[in-house]
N, C-alpha and C positions, 0 to 999 in steps of 0.2 A: 714223137717225144722230142721236145726242144728244151735245152738247158743252157744256162749261163752262170758261171761262178767266177769269183774274184777273191784274192787275198785282201783286197781293199774294198771300198764301197763301189757298187755299180753306179754309173752316172744315169741321170734321167734319160738321156738320149739312148743309152744301151738298153735300159728297161723298156722304154717305149718302142724301140726298134724290135726287140725280141717279142714283145706282146703283139705287135703288128704282124710280124712274120707268122706267128702261130695262130692268130685269131681273125685277122681281117678277111672279110668275105666268106667266112666259114659258116655264118649263121644268117645269111640273107633271107629276109622275110620270115624268119623264125621268131618264136616267142622264147626269150631267154631269161632265166632266173639266176641271179648271181648271189651266192651265199657268202656273207662277210662276217667277221667277228665284231664284237662290241668294243667298248673303250678299254676293256681290261686286257687287251692284247696289243703289243707294240708292232706297228707297221706304218708306212707312209700312206695311209688310206686316202686322204684327200687327193694326192697326186694320182694314185692308182684309179680312184673313182673317175676323175675327169678323163684320164687316159682311156679307160675302158669304154666310157660313154662315147668318146670320139671314134674309137676303133669299131665299135659295134653300132655305128650310126645307121646301118642298113637293116637292122633287125625290125621285125614287125612290132615287137613289144619287148621292152627291157626294164626289168625290175630288180631291185636289190633287197634281199631279206637278211636281217641280222639273226645269225644262228645263236640264239640266246641260251639254249638249253633251258635251265630254270632261272637264269638271271632275270632281274626285273625288266619289263618293257621300257623302251626309251620314248620320251616325249618327242614331239615334232622338233622342238628346239634342239634336243640332244641328238636326234637323227641328223639334222642339218650340220651340227657341229662335228659329228662323227665322220661325215664324208666331206667336210670342209666347204660347205656352201651356205649362202645367206638365205634368209626367208624369201627375199625378192627373187634370187636366182632359182629357188625351188618352184616358184610360180611362173617363171618366164623361161629361161634357156633350158632348165631341167624339168619342165612341167610334164614332159612325156615319160619321165623316169619315175617309177614307183619306189618308195622307201618303206619297207614293211618290217614289222616285228613278228618273230615267231611267238606262238601262244601255246606252250606245252600243256597248259591246264584247261584248255578250251576244247571239249570233245568235238564241237562243230567244226573246228579248224583242222581236224585230224582225219586220216584215213588209214585203215588197216591193210597192210601188205601181206600179212600171213602170220603164222605163229611159229615160235621156236619151242619145240617140245623138249621134255626133260632129257631124252637120250642125246639130242644134239647139244644141249647145254652141258651135259656131263662130258661128252667127247671134247668139246671146246675147252672146258675148265681143266680137264686132266687131273693132275695131282692137286689142283686148287679147289676141286669140287668139295662143297660142304652142303649139308642138308638145309642150311639157312638160305641157300639160293632158291629162287622160285622154281616150281615144277614146270611151268610153261610161261612164255613171255609173248604177249601180243606185240607184233612189230608195227607200231603206229608211227606215222610220219605226217608232217604238215601236208595237207592235201594239195597245196600249191605245187608240190614236187611232181604231181601228175598232170598239171594243167599247162605245162610249158613243153616246148619241143626239146629244150636242152637246159641242163643245169651246169653252171660254172661255179666252182668252189674257189674262192680267193682267200688265202689265209696263211699265216706263218706256221712253221714247224719248230717246236722247242721240245726238250725233255719234259715229260708230263707224268704226274704222279699216278694217274689212273690207267692210262693206256700205253705208257712207255715213251712214245713221242706223239705230240699233238699233230693236228692237221689232217688233211685228206678226208676220208669218209667220216671222220669224227664230226665234221660239219653237218652230216646227215644224222648220225647217231652218236651222241645225244643232241647235236646241235639244233635240229628241227624235228626231233622225235617226241613221242609221248612219254609219260612218266614211267611206263613199264621198262623200256629200254634204258632210260636214264638211270633208274634204280638198279637194274640188274647189272649193267656194265660197271657202275661205280662200286657195287658191293663185291663183284668178282675181283675188281682191282684191289679192294681193301683186303680180301682174303689172300691175295698175293703179296700184299705189303708194299709200302713205298720203296723201301730199299731194294726189294727184289724186282721192282717194276720200272722205276723212273730211269730214263736213259737206256732202257732195254728195248730193242726194236721189235722183236717177236714176242708178243705177250698174249695171254688168253683173251684179254679184252680187245686187242686189235683184231684177233681172229673172229671174235663175236661180232664186232662192228662190220668187218668185211663180209661175214656170212649174212648179216641182215641186209647189207647194201646190195647183195646179189638179187634180192627180191624186188628191187626197184628197176623198172623197165625204162625209165627216162634216161637217155644218154647223159653221162657226166664227164666233164673235163675239169681237171684240177690245175690251178695256178698256185703252186706251192712256193712259199717264200722263205728264204733264210734271212732273218733280220739281225742286224748288228747296230746297236745304238738307235739312231733315227732313220737309218737307211737299210738297203738290201745288199747282201754280198752273194746271194744265190737266188736263182729263178728257174723253176722246173715246171714245164707245161706238157701235159699228156693225160693219159687215163689215170684215174684216181689211185690205182695201186702202184703203177710204175713211177709216176711223178713223186708220190709220197715216199716210196722206197729210196729214191735218190736224195730227196730232201732230208729224210731222217739220217741217212749216212753222212750228209754234209753237216747237219746240225750236230751230230756226235763229235765232229771235228771242231766246230766253232763254239759250241754252247756248254761244253763240259770242262771244268777246271779240275785237273788231277792234283791232289794234295799228297805230300810226303808223309804227313802224320796227322792224327786227328786233333781237332781243336777242342779246348776245354770250355771256352765261352765264345759266343758269337753274337754280335749286334747286327741284326738282319733288318735293314731299313726297307719297309714296304712302301713303294711309291704311291702318290695320290690316286693313280688310276685304279688302285684297289680300294674301293670306297666302302667295303664291308669286310668283316673277317672271313666270310665265305671265300673270297678271292685273296685277301691279304694273307691267308694261311700259306700261300705259296712261299712266303718268306721262311717258313719252317720246312716245307717239303724239299726245297732245293738245297737245304743245308744239312739235314739230318744225316745223310750218308757219310759226311765228313766230320761228325761230332763224336767225341769219345763217350763211351758209356759212363753215365754220371755227369756228363757235361750239361751245358745250358745254352738254349737259343732264346735270345730276347728279340721278340718281334717289335721293332720300333716303328710305330705308326701314329704319330701325334695328331694326325688329321682324322683318325678313324673313330667313329662313335657308335657303330652298330654292328652286331654280330652277323645278321642276315635279314634283309628286307623280306624275303620270301619264307625262309625256314627257321627264323629265330625262335618261334614258339617251341618247336621240337628240340632245338639245340639246347635251349635253357632247361628243358625237361630232363635231358639225359646227360648234359655236360660233355666234356672231352675225355675220352678214355682209349686205352689200347684195345686191339681187336679181341684178345682173349677175355677181357672184362665182359664184353657183350656175349661172346659165345658161351661163357661159363654160366650165364643166367638168361638163356635165350628167350624163354617164355615171358620174361619181364619186359623184353625190348622188342619183340617181333612185330609189335603194332607200329613201331616208328618207321617211316620211310627209309628204305635201304640206302638211298643216296645221302640222307642225313647221317646215318650211322657211319657210312664210309667216310664222309667229311670229318666226323669226330675222330675216327681212328687215324686218319691221315695227319691231322694237326697234332694229335697227341704222340704219334710216332710209335715205334716198336717197343716191345717190352714183354714181360712175363707176369703170370699170376703165380704167387707162391703162398700156399696155405691160405688161399682166399684173399690175399693182399695184392693189390695192383702195383707193379714195379716198372714204370716206364724207363726206357734207356736214357732218355734225355728230359731235362726239366724245360718246360716251356713257360716263358714269362712274357706278359703282354704289357707294353708301354704305349698306352693309347688313351683316348677319352673314355673308354669303358671303365667303369668304377672298380675299386678294389673289391667291393661286395659282389659285383657281378663276376669278376674274375674268380673269386672263391667259389661262387655257385657253379661256374663253368669248369672248375677243377684246373684252373690256370694260375700261375703266379702273377703278381702285379708289381709294376715299377712305374713310378711317377715319371712321365715323359719329360717334364720340366727339369728333372734332376739328372737326365742323361747327358753327360758331357762327351760328345762324339770324339773330341781330341784324345780322350783317355783310352779309346779303343783303337785308334789308328796306329799303323806301323808297329804292331806287336805280334805279328804272326809267329815269330820265333819263340814267343812266350806261350803260344797256344791260344792267343786271343785274336779274333778276326772281326773286322768291320766290313760289311757289304753295303755300299751306298745305295744300290738299286737292286734289291733282292726280288726273286720271283721268276727269273727267266734262265739265268746261268745256273747250271747244276754243279755242285761241289761234291766230288767223290774222292775216296782214298785210292792211291795207286795199288 
């Protein structure tokens, strides 16, 4: 285990030196697969890509796979942009390096490592067990994970709405897994609720991911990153459990803002890297724990014009609702993929059902290119983004009004 942390940003020299000490000549003549995030995660990936390619120059084969989960696949142009290379460089100096997409919905791309039976799922879920969870889960993974001598996971660790803290084995499940693990883990997270999960290190979903990862025989090394702004302040390299543990501890120090009192209104600006509401919803997840009951979160995303490229059909069918809304009428909703229902509850937030009436704790308003009619259909409020005056939200925290200029990564919680 090798780690490096700083109260300021690490220099490129420090990062390169640490990666070299940990990885150089460790994989000579081996086939190595590096799992990386897509554009919806902040990290200096172009620098890290070039650095790793140089350090791992003595491998027999070196490929990078984007751990997409169910995010849309990237075009060749987008893959090049993700790792910071030109089309010409890809066919010349990087021609020996593969850039691959995960395909969660292609059975031919997946292999089954085993099955998680109901008894194991119940034990992992504990008090969060609910009969809506599947009785058994096939643990399917991209078959590439078995075709290499070693897997490197490269990715940041942030507070996360489904698993508590992101990173680590999450790049396997759900990162390069099949739909069964994606749906089961996300629904288990929904049963625990965002407020009870996000920024919590030991969660049922993390336990489920680690249990599934034990079925994988290919050795795994984790390069866990603590990202701040556009740089790194933490770097942890080791086995995927130990390195993730340290990264999550450091993330809890750097990525959680503790607030003295709840906010009544929040303007939560989703950055352009969230190009669909499926990911832009993080602007709600990271704020809800610090919002008063009856308060409002405005997701300000003037660039955003789509709910989900992959799951939009189902989301429009069910809309956004609290967990108990679905559980109260489960027969009506059980045909919807559990991952979609989980996303719905995460964005709508906590709340209660009273006499058959849904009462969310927080009002969610969308200020984007998604129309007022669609927002009504989705059970969300609408605000014309052109009428949002950011200056009216700034410097008003004492009044219970908060403006977050880049929402989605820093978690706000009450002391």
